[in-house]
C-alpha positions as CSV (number, residue, x, y, z in Angstrom):
1,X,44.6,-104.5,-13.2
2,X,44.3,-107.7,-15.3
3,X,42.5,-106.1,-18.1
4,X,44.2,-104.1,-20.7
5,X,43.3,-100.4,-20.5
6,X,43.2,-98.0,-23.3
7,X,46.0,-95.4,-22.7
8,X,44.8,-92.0,-21.7
9,X,44.2,-89.6,-24.5
10,X,44.6,-92.4,-27.2
11,X,40.9,-93.1,-26.9
12,X,39.2,-90.2,-28.7
13,X,35.8,-89.4,-30.1
14,X,35.0,-88.0,-33.5
15,X,33.3,-84.7,-32.8
16,X,33.9,-81.7,-35.0
17,X,36.0,-79.0,-33.3
18,X,33.6,-76.4,-34.3
19,X,30.6,-78.3,-32.9
20,X,30.1,-76.6,-29.6
21,X,26.7,-78.1,-28.9
22,X,24.6,-77.3,-26.0
23,X,24.0,-80.6,-24.0
24,X,22.0,-80.1,-20.8
25,X,22.9,-76.5,-20.2
26,X,22.6,-75.7,-16.4
27,X,22.8,-72.2,-15.0
28,X,26.1,-71.7,-13.1
29,X,26.3,-69.1,-10.3
30,X,26.9,-65.7,-11.9
31,X,30.5,-64.8,-12.2
32,X,32.6,-61.6,-12.6
33,X,35.8,-60.2,-12.3
34,X,35.8,-59.9,-8.6
35,X,36.8,-63.4,-7.5
36,X,38.1,-65.2,-4.4
37,X,41.5,-64.2,-3.2
38,X,44.2,-66.9,-2.6
39,X,44.0,-69.1,0.3
40,X,44.5,-67.4,3.7
41,X,47.2,-69.2,5.9
42,X,45.9,-70.5,9.1
43,X,42.1,-70.0,8.1
44,X,39.8,-72.7,9.4
45,X,37.3,-74.4,7.2
46,X,34.4,-76.7,7.4
47,X,33.5,-80.0,5.6
48,X,34.4,-79.7,1.8
49,X,31.5,-81.9,0.6
50,X,27.7,-81.7,1.5
51,X,27.6,-85.5,1.7
52,X,29.6,-88.6,0.9
53,X,28.5,-88.8,-2.8
54,X,27.9,-85.5,-5.0
55,X,26.9,-85.3,-8.5
56,X,28.2,-82.5,-10.8
57,X,26.0,-81.0,-13.4
58,X,26.9,-80.8,-17.0
59,X,27.3,-77.1,-18.2
60,X,27.9,-77.8,-21.8
61,X,29.1,-80.7,-24.2
62,X,30.1,-81.0,-27.8
63,X,33.9,-80.8,-27.3
64,X,36.4,-83.4,-28.4
65,X,38.6,-84.0,-25.4
66,X,38.8,-81.4,-22.6
67,X,41.7,-81.1,-20.2
68,X,43.7,-78.9,-18.0
69,X,41.1,-76.4,-16.7
70,X,42.5,-73.4,-14.7
71,X,40.6,-70.4,-13.4
72,X,41.6,-66.9,-14.3
73,X,40.7,-64.7,-11.3
74,X,41.4,-61.3,-13.1
75,X,38.7,-62.1,-15.6
76,X,36.4,-64.5,-14.0
77,X,36.8,-67.1,-16.7
78,X,38.0,-70.7,-17.0
79,X,40.5,-71.8,-19.5
80,X,40.9,-75.3,-20.7
81,X,42.5,-77.4,-23.5
82,X,40.2,-79.1,-26.2
83,X,42.5,-81.8,-27.9
84,X,41.6,-83.3,-31.2
85,X,42.4,-86.6,-32.9
86,X,46.0,-87.4,-33.8
87,X,46.9,-86.1,-37.3
88,X,49.8,-86.5,-39.7
89,X,52.7,-88.9,-39.9
90,X,53.8,-88.1,-36.5
91,X,50.3,-88.8,-34.8
92,X,50.3,-85.6,-32.9
93,X,47.0,-84.3,-31.4
94,X,46.2,-80.6,-32.4
95,X,44.6,-78.6,-29.5
96,X,43.4,-75.2,-28.5
97,X,42.7,-73.2,-25.3
98,X,38.9,-72.8,-24.9
99,X,37.7,-70.0,-22.6
100,X,34.5,-70.4,-20.6
101,X,32.7,-67.2,-19.2
102,X,30.0,-68.0,-16.9
103,X,27.1,-68.6,-17.2
104,X,27.2,-69.8,-20.8
105,X,29.9,-68.2,-22.9
106,X,32.5,-70.4,-24.8
107,X,35.1,-69.2,-27.3
108,X,38.5,-70.2,-28.6
109,X,41.0,-68.2,-26.6
110,X,44.4,-69.6,-28.3
111,X,43.9,-71.5,-31.4
112,X,46.6,-74.1,-32.2
113,X,48.1,-74.0,-28.7
114,X,49.3,-77.6,-28.7
115,X,48.4,-77.7,-24.9
116,X,47.3,-80.2,-22.4
117,X,47.5,-79.1,-18.7
118,X,47.3,-75.3,-17.8
119,X,48.0,-73.1,-14.9
120,X,47.7,-69.4,-14.6
121,X,50.8,-67.9,-13.0
122,X,50.4,-66.0,-9.5
123,X,50.8,-62.5,-11.1
124,X,48.0,-63.3,-13.5
125,X,49.9,-62.5,-16.7
126,X,50.6,-65.7,-18.1
127,X,49.1,-69.2,-18.6
128,X,51.8,-72.0,-18.4
129,X,51.0,-75.0,-20.6
130,X,52.2,-78.5,-20.9
131,X,52.6,-78.4,-24.7
132,X,52.9,-81.7,-26.4
133,X,53.0,-80.2,-30.0
134,X,56.7,-79.4,-29.6
135,X,57.2,-81.6,-26.4
136,X,58.0,-78.6,-24.1
137,X,56.4,-76.5,-21.3
138,X,55.4,-73.1,-22.8
139,X,54.0,-69.8,-21.4
140,X,51.2,-67.9,-23.3
141,X,50.8,-64.3,-22.4
142,X,47.2,-63.5,-21.6
143,X,47.5,-60.0,-22.9
144,X,48.6,-60.8,-26.5
145,X,48.7,-64.7,-26.4
146,X,52.3,-64.7,-27.6
147,X,54.3,-67.9,-26.8
148,X,57.5,-68.5,-25.1
149,X,59.4,-71.6,-24.1
150,X,59.7,-72.4,-20.4
151,X,61.3,-75.8,-20.5
152,X,62.7,-77.2,-23.8
153,X,64.1,-80.6,-22.8
154,X,66.3,-82.3,-20.3
155,X,69.9,-83.0,-20.7
156,X,69.7,-82.1,-24.3
157,X,66.9,-84.7,-25.0
158,X,63.2,-83.9,-25.8
159,X,60.6,-84.7,-23.3
160,X,57.9,-87.4,-24.2
161,X,54.8,-85.3,-24.1
162,X,54.5,-82.9,-21.0
163,X,51.0,-83.5,-19.6
164,X,50.2,-81.5,-16.5
165,X,51.9,-78.9,-14.2
166,X,51.5,-76.8,-10.9
167,X,53.4,-73.8,-10.0
168,X,55.1,-72.8,-6.5
169,X,55.0,-69.6,-4.9
170,X,58.6,-68.9,-6.0
171,X,57.7,-69.6,-9.6
172,X,59.1,-73.2,-9.7
173,X,57.0,-75.3,-12.0
174,X,56.6,-79.0,-11.5
175,X,55.4,-81.0,-14.4
176,X,54.7,-84.6,-15.5
177,X,56.1,-86.2,-18.6
178,X,54.2,-89.4,-19.7
179,X,54.3,-90.6,-23.5
180,X,50.5,-90.3,-24.2
181,X,50.9,-87.5,-26.6
182,X,54.2,-88.6,-28.1
183,X,52.7,-90.2,-31.0
184,X,55.2,-91.7,-33.6
185,X,58.0,-89.3,-32.7
186,X,61.2,-90.7,-31.3
187,X,61.7,-91.7,-27.7
188,X,64.4,-89.5,-26.4
189,X,63.8,-90.4,-22.7
190,X,65.0,-94.0,-23.0
191,X,61.7,-95.4,-22.1
192,X,61.4,-93.5,-19.0
193,X,58.3,-91.5,-18.0
194,X,59.2,-88.8,-15.5
195,X,58.3,-85.8,-13.2
196,X,60.4,-82.7,-13.6
197,X,60.8,-79.2,-12.3
198,X,61.8,-76.0,-13.9
199,X,63.1,-72.8,-12.3
200,X,64.6,-69.8,-14.0
201,X,65.0,-72.0,-17.1
202,X,66.9,-74.8,-15.4
203,X,65.2,-78.2,-15.7
204,X,65.8,-80.8,-13.0
205,X,64.5,-84.3,-12.5
206,X,62.2,-85.2,-9.6
207,X,61.3,-88.8,-10.3
208,X,61.9,-91.1,-13.3
209,X,60.5,-94.3,-11.8
210,X,56.8,-93.7,-12.0
211,X,54.8,-95.5,-14.7
212,X,52.9,-92.7,-16.6
213,X,52.9,-89.7,-14.2
214,X,50.0,-87.6,-14.7
215,X,48.1,-85.2,-12.5
216,X,50.3,-83.1,-10.2
217,X,49.5,-80.5,-7.6
218,X,51.1,-78.7,-4.7
219,X,49.6,-78.3,-1.1
220,X,48.4,-74.7,-0.3
221,X,51.7,-74.2,1.8
222,X,53.8,-75.5,-1.1
223,X,55.6,-78.0,1.2
224,X,54.1,-81.0,-0.3
225,X,53.9,-82.4,-4.0
226,X,51.5,-84.9,-5.1
227,X,51.7,-86.9,-8.3
228,X,49.3,-89.5,-9.7
229,X,50.9,-92.3,-11.7
230,X,48.2,-93.6,-13.9
231,X,50.2,-96.7,-14.8
232,X,50.5,-97.6,-11.3
233,X,47.1,-96.7,-9.9
234,X,48.8,-94.6,-7.2
235,X,49.2,-91.3,-5.8
236,X,52.6,-90.3,-4.6
237,X,53.6,-87.7,-1.9
238,X,56.8,-85.8,-1.9
239,X,58.4,-83.3,0.6
240,X,59.2,-79.9,-1.1
241,X,62.2,-78.3,0.6
242,X,62.7,-74.5,0.8
243,X,65.0,-74.6,-2.3
244,X,62.3,-76.3,-4.3
245,X,64.0,-79.7,-4.4
246,X,62.0,-82.7,-3.4
247,X,62.5,-86.0,-1.2
248,X,60.8,-88.4,1.1
249,X,58.6,-90.0,-1.3
250,X,55.8,-92.0,0.1
251,X,52.5,-93.5,-1.1
252,X,49.6,-91.1,-0.4
253,X,46.7,-93.2,-1.7
254,X,45.7,-96.1,-4.2
255,X,43.3,-95.0,-7.0
256,X,42.2,-96.5,-10.3
257,X,43.7,-94.5,-13.3
258,X,44.5,-91.3,-11.4
259,X,44.4,-88.5,-14.0
260,X,44.2,-84.6,-13.1
261,X,43.9,-83.1,-9.5
262,X,43.4,-80.0,-7.7
263,X,43.5,-78.9,-4.1
264,X,41.4,-76.7,-1.8
265,X,42.4,-74.2,0.7
266,X,42.2,-76.7,3.6
267,X,44.6,-78.9,1.8
268,X,41.9,-81.6,0.7
269,X,42.9,-83.2,-2.6
270,X,40.4,-83.8,-5.4
271,X,41.7,-86.5,-7.6
272,X,40.1,-87.4,-10.8
273,X,39.8,-91.2,-11.7
274,X,39.7,-91.4,-15.4
275,X,38.1,-94.7,-15.9
276,X,35.5,-94.5,-13.0
277,X,34.3,-90.9,-14.0
278,X,34.7,-89.9,-10.3
279,X,36.7,-87.2,-8.4
280,X,37.9,-88.9,-5.2
281,X,38.3,-86.4,-2.3
282,X,41.0,-87.0,0.5
283,X,41.9,-85.0,3.5
284,X,45.6,-84.0,3.8
285,X,46.1,-87.1,6.0
286,X,44.9,-89.4,3.3
287,X,41.3,-90.1,4.8
288,X,38.7,-90.5,2.0
289,X,36.1,-87.9,2.4
290,X,33.9,-88.9,-0.5
291,X,33.4,-88.7,-4.3
292,X,32.1,-86.6,-7.0
293,X,30.6,-88.2,-10.0
294,X,30.7,-86.5,-13.5
295,X,30.9,-88.2,-16.9
296,X,33.1,-90.9,-18.1
297,X,35.9,-90.8,-18.7
298,X,37.0,-87.8,-16.5
299,X,40.4,-86.0,-17.0
300,X,40.8,-83.1,-14.7
301,X,39.3,-80.6,-12.3
302,X,39.9,-77.0,-11.1
303,X,38.3,-74.6,-8.7
304,X,36.8,-71.3,-9.6
305,X,33.9,-69.1,-9.5
306,X,33.2,-65.8,-7.8
307,X,33.9,-67.4,-4.2
308,X,36.4,-69.9,-5.4
309,X,34.1,-72.8,-4.3
310,X,32.9,-74.2,-7.8
311,X,34.7,-77.1,-8.8
312,X,34.9,-77.6,-12.5
313,X,35.2,-81.0,-14.0
314,X,36.3,-82.1,-17.6
315,X,34.6,-85.4,-18.5
316,X,32.9,-87.3,-21.2
317,X,29.3,-86.9,-22.0
318,X,26.5,-89.4,-22.9
319,X,26.7,-90.2,-26.5
320,X,30.3,-89.3,-27.1
321,X,32.6,-86.3,-26.9
322,X,33.3,-84.2,-23.8
323,X,31.9,-81.6,-21.6
324,X,32.4,-79.2,-18.7
325,X,30.7,-80.1,-15.4
326,X,30.5,-78.1,-12.1
327,X,29.5,-78.3,-8.6
328,X,29.5,-75.9,-5.7
329,X,31.4,-77.1,-2.5
330,X,32.2,-75.9,1.0
331,X,35.8,-74.9,0.9
332,X,37.3,-72.6,-1.7
333,X,40.1,-73.9,-4.0
334,X,43.7,-73.0,-3.8
335,X,44.5,-71.1,-7.1
336,X,47.9,-71.8,-8.9
């Protein structure tokens, strides 16, 4: 695009971290600890959207900058990162993990998490986090909230600022590394913004040619990896081989400022356009199925709820700040 865009997560709103202000509260479907099971291979699903255009409802506003929602099936709660304005000489953005308990409960689950994107592990014991505070990928125990490092760097060099991640069935974690939260810290990646994977502590490069890779998600069968490059307005598609390596890169779709993403059990993709305040929905073949509107800008989305069919969206709210939105759809989401 000809116009100069404000980099994602550099444009922030001054809203008190403690100001969790109700703004247009709606009554979500009741939730609990009995939630939808993971996707069933070979199951048949109907249309994901009730129409070509869907409008999500605001649950609550008053946050600074929400990102990385992920659903915890064991507790029936949604975790997400609330990022604050940059601080200190290094210009790093503090953040905490906020927990949403439907229909209206919000509390700080992990203070000072330094996180952006989040994903619950398959065994439900940890939440993996793209942590820009120390430029790593971390894991937080859901039992005691203790922190461990999953990926510390690549070839002895610090990452830029890990942003989002997705987890394969074998535990392989794929993550993006743009430079949005690097702040004033040294560039140790030589100007490259990349996609990596980590398995059993070993970090490998997936792709270092994308401009600001951002959202990342695996197909339900784990055979396809999708990555949105915000700097290129494109979603890329990779084949995932049985050993977790990737190849056969192709362009899946073009979209303005692709941000976070999620996938449903039918393999339909829900990709957030940051500048448009829309979630674009695509079939696995790349056909456009419709859009879901939320606030502007929008950052990410995740499925949850008792039946797995509630799509939660983190987006801006009128008047400034961020909020959590929801809409109930026709196909359950694929947990990861």
